[in-house]
C-alpha positions in Angstrom: 0.1 0.1 0.1 1.7 2.9 -1.1 1.5 6.8 0.6 -1.1 7.7 -1.8 -4.0 5.0 -1.4 -3.4 5.4 2.5 -3.8 9.8 2.3 -6.8 9.0 -0.2 -8.0 6.3 3.0 -7.4 8.9 6.0 -9.7 11.9 4.3 -12.1 9.4 3.6 -12.5 8.7 7.3 -12.2 12.4 7.9 -15.0 12.9 5.9 -16.7 10.2 7.0 -16.5 11.2 10.7 -17.7 14.9 9.4 -20.8 13.8 7.8 -21.3 11.8 10.7 -20.9 14.7 13.2 -23.5 16.6 10.5 -25.7 14.0 11.1 -26.4 14.1 14.7 -26.4 17.9 14.6 -28.2 18.2 12.2 -30.8 20.5 14.3 -28.2 22.9 14.9 -27.5 23.2 11.7 -30.6 24.0 10.7 -31.0 27.0 13.4 -27.7 28.0 12.0 -28.9 28.2 8.3 -30.7 31.5 7.7 -27.8 33.0 9.1 -25.5 31.6 6.7 -27.8 32.1 3.9 -27.8 36.4 4.9 -24.1 36.4 5.7 -23.3 34.9 2.2 -26.0 36.9 0.1 -25.4 40.4 1.8 -21.8 40.3 2.2 -20.4 37.8 0.0 -22.2 38.0 -3.1 -22.0 42.0 -3.3 -18.6 41.5 -3.6 -18.8 40.8 -7.1 -19.0 44.5 -7.7 -16.1 44.7 -6.5 -14.2 44.4 -10.0 -16.5 48.3 -10.9 -13.4 49.7 -9.1 -11.1 48.7 -11.9 -13.5 49.6 -14.4 -15.0 52.8 -16.3 -18.7 51.5 -15.1 -21.7 52.1 -17.5 -24.8 50.6 -16.3 -25.9 50.9 -20.1 -22.8 48.3 -20.9 -23.1 46.0 -17.6 -19.7 45.2 -15.4 -17.9 42.8 -18.2 -19.3 45.0 -20.8 -17.4 48.5 -19.4 -13.6 49.0 -19.7 -10.8 48.1 -17.7 -8.6 50.8 -16.3 -6.7 49.1 -13.6 -5.8 51.4 -10.8 -6.8 54.9 -12.4 -9.8 55.6 -10.3 -7.5 54.9 -7.0 -4.6 57.0 -8.5 -7.6 60.0 -9.0 -8.3 59.9 -5.2 -5.0 60.0 -3.7 -4.0 62.5 -6.0 -7.4 64.3 -5.0 -6.9 67.8 -3.4 -9.0 66.6 -0.8 -7.6 63.0 -0.4 -5.4 64.4 3.2 -8.2 66.4 4.6 -10.7 63.3 3.8 -8.2 60.9 6.0 -7.4 63.1 8.5 -11.2 64.7 8.9 -12.6 60.3 9.4 -9.0 59.4 11.2 -9.6 62.1 13.4 -13.2 60.8 14.2 -12.4 57.4 14.6 -9.2 58.1 17.2 -11.1 60.7 19.2 -13.7 57.7 19.5 -11.1 55.2 19.6 -10.4 57.4 23.0 -13.2 56.6 24.5 -12.8 52.7 24.5 -12.5 51.9 27.6 -15.3 54.2 29.1 -17.7 51.4 28.5 -15.4 49.0 30.7 -15.2 51.1 33.5 -19.1 51.7 33.7 -19.2 47.6 33.5 -17.2 47.3 36.9 -19.1 50.3 38.6 -22.0 48.2 37.7 -20.7 45.0 38.9 -19.8 46.3 42.0 -23.2 47.8 43.2 -25.0 45.4 45.3 -28.3 47.2 45.1 -30.1 44.9 42.6 -32.6 47.2 43.0 -30.8 50.1 41.6 -28.6 48.7 39.7 -31.3 47.1 37.1 -32.2 51.1 37.0 -28.7 52.3 36.0 -28.7 49.3 33.6 -32.1 49.9 32.4 -31.0 53.8 31.8 -27.6 53.9 30.2 -29.1 51.1 27.6 -31.8 53.0 26.3 -30.7 55.5 24.1 -29.0 52.5 22.0 -32.2 51.8 21.3 -33.5 55.7 19.9 -32.6 55.7 15.9 -29.8 58.1 14.8 -32.0 60.3 13.3 -33.2 60.8 16.1 -30.1 61.2 18.2 -29.2 64.1 15.8 -32.0 65.5 16.0 -31.9 66.1 19.6 -28.5 66.6 19.5 -29.4 69.9 16.9 -31.9 70.8 19.6 -29.4 70.9 22.5 -26.7 73.0 21.0 -29.0 75.3 19.3 -28.4 78.8 19.9 -31.3 80.2 20.7 -32.7 78.0 23.4 -30.5 75.0 23.3 -29.9 73.4 26.7 -26.2 73.0 26.3 -26.0 77.6 25.8 -28.7 78.3 28.0 -26.3 76.5 30.5 -23.1 78.7 28.7 -25.4 81.4 29.3 -26.1 81.0 33.3 -22.7 80.7 34.3 -21.6 83.6 32.6 -20.8 82.4 28.6 -21.6 83.9 25.0 -24.2 82.1 23.5 -22.6 79.8 20.9 -23.6 78.3 17.0 -21.7 74.9 17.9 -23.2 73.2 14.9 -21.7 75.4 13.2 -18.5 75.2 14.4 -16.0 72.8 12.5 -14.0 72.6 15.6 -17.0 71.4 17.7 -17.7 69.0 15.1 -16.0 66.2 16.5 -16.4 66.3 20.4 -20.5 66.7 19.9 -20.2 63.6 17.0 -18.4 61.5 19.3 -19.7 62.5 22.8 -23.3 61.7 21.4 -22.6 58.6 20.1 -20.8 57.7 23.8 -23.9 58.6 25.4 -26.0 56.7 23.1 -23.7 53.3 23.1 -21.8 53.2 26.6 -24.6 51.3 28.6 -25.1 48.4 25.3 -21.5 48.2 24.5 -21.0 47.3 28.2 -23.3 44.4 28.2 -20.5 41.8 26.8 -17.9 43.7 29.6 -20.9 42.8 32.1 -21.2 39.3 30.8 -17.1 38.4 31.5 -17.0 39.9 34.4 -20.2 37.4 36.1 -17.8 34.4 35.0 -14.7 35.5 37.1 -14.5 33.2 39.5 -15.8 33.7 42.8 -13.8 31.6 44.7 -10.9 34.6 43.4 -13.0 37.0 45.0 -13.0 35.6 47.8 -9.2 34.4 47.8 -8.1 37.8 47.6 -10.9 38.9 50.0 -9.5 36.6 52.5 -5.8 37.9 52.0 -7.0 41.4 52.8 -7.7 43.1 49.5 -9.8 46.0 49.4 -12.8 46.5 46.6 -10.8 48.6 44.1 -7.4 45.8 44.6 -10.3 43.3 43.5 -11.1 45.3 40.8 -7.4 45.7 39.4 -6.0 42.3 39.8 -9.2 40.2 39.8 -11.6 41.4 37.4 -9.8 43.2 34.8 -7.3 40.6 34.1 -10.7 38.1 33.7 -12.1 40.0 31.6 -9.0 41.1 30.0 -9.2 38.4 26.2 -12.8 40.4 26.2 -11.2 43.7 25.8 -8.2 43.1 24.1 -10.7 40.9 21.0 -13.1 44.3 21.2 -10.0 46.9 21.1 -8.9 44.7 17.7 -12.0 44.6 16.1 -12.5 48.7 16.8 -8.7 49.3 15.6 -10.1 47.3 12.1 -12.4 49.9 11.6 -10.8 53.0 11.9 -11.7 54.5 8.4 -15.1 53.2 8.9 -16.8 56.5 10.5 -20.9 55.9 10.2 -22.2 57.9 7.5 -25.9 58.5 7.8 -24.6 60.6 11.6 -22.2 62.6 10.1 -24.5 63.3 7.3 -27.3 64.4 9.5 -25.2 66.9 12.0 -23.7 68.4 8.7 -23.5 72.0 7.4 -21.1 73.9 5.2 -20.3 75.7 8.1 -18.6 72.9 9.9 -17.4 70.9 6.3 -14.2 71.5 7.1 -14.5 69.3 9.5 -17.4 67.4 8.4 -16.2 66.0 5.3 -15.2 62.0 5.8 -14.5 59.2 2.7 -18.3 58.2 4.2 -20.2 61.1 2.9 -17.4 61.8 0.0 -18.4 58.5 -1.5 -21.9 58.8 -0.9 -21.6 62.5 -3.0 -19.1 60.5 -6.1 -22.1 56.9 -6.4 -25.4 58.7 -5.7 -25.5 62.4 -6.2 -22.8 62.1 -9.1 -23.0 58.7 -9.9 -18.9 58.1 -10.6 -20.2 54.6 -9.7 -16.2 53.4 -10.4 -14.7 56.1 -8.4 -16.9 55.6 -5.3 -16.9 51.5 -5.5 -12.4 52.5 -5.4 -12.5 54.7 -2.7 -14.5 52.1 -0.7 -12.6 49.5 -1.9 -9.2 51.8 -0.7 -11.0 51.9 3.2 -11.7 48.4 2.9 -8.1 47.0 2.2 -6.4 50.1 5.0 -8.9 48.4 7.4 -8.5 45.0 6.9 -4.2 46.1 7.5 -5.2 47.9 10.1 -6.9 44.7 11.5 -4.2 42.6 10.9 -1.7 44.8 12.1 -3.0 45.1 15.5 -3.9 41.8 15.5 0.0 41.0 15.7 0.5 43.2 18.0 -1.8 41.8 20.8 -0.5 38.8 19.6 2.2 39.2 20.7 2.1 41.5 23.4 -0.7 39.4 25.3 -0.7 36.7 23.5 -4.8 37.2 23.2 -5.5 37.9 19.7 -8.8 36.9 16.7 -6.2 34.2 15.1 
């Protein structure tokens, strides 16, 4: 019996073993099937259209009939006078948002330390509630609160002796308004993952720390935080992997001509090119460029995390 025959026999046994596992758990596979089909249809099938970025796409000719132009649209974007401003605006908002990454962790640690269950549930409900508001509603609230005439923030500024300011009309204030309104909306919801991780901390470890004389702060720093560190690292890697993916909807709703210098990001520029100017190939090229940068960042941060903490996505 030669090596090839043995290899084929092992592969056949492996296939049979896999099929037996699938048949024994067929109910679980039926449950997961709709999610798999959804992801395939809406995440993988659209990848067919990526080739538009390398063609002079004309709807009348279709994707295959359009002329191949290679990297022309990528070069046009890099040579565009707005390139530096778009990248800087997107990076600034993303990095500012990334700086608030520890806040849900802090909230989860604080909620975990509450002994009064009724008060604990109340805090959770109050912090979770904004997540269920649509982006349109949140942006409308931000616009009302930032109004120069009768907005809440300007009323507070006037109460302490300051002058009223057109907050959303100042480019320098756009990023803080965008980021902190997002923190208010998502901090409670984002803390759920860490609260769940904290619930898995071994009570024996906590009790042992108390017996050794550790106070609450020491238990948090030496028991709770190390126990949830894998979850923290994974979520940080995923956050870094979307560094150029500032959401279009919220930026567009808060954007105006006076704050355009700070609010014009890659997502809004792609919208203007693709849907308003009908430059489909150019917008597809920018979107693909954005995705490539995000994937590169994800791989770099993942490699650093694996080397430093031995925790990584893959």
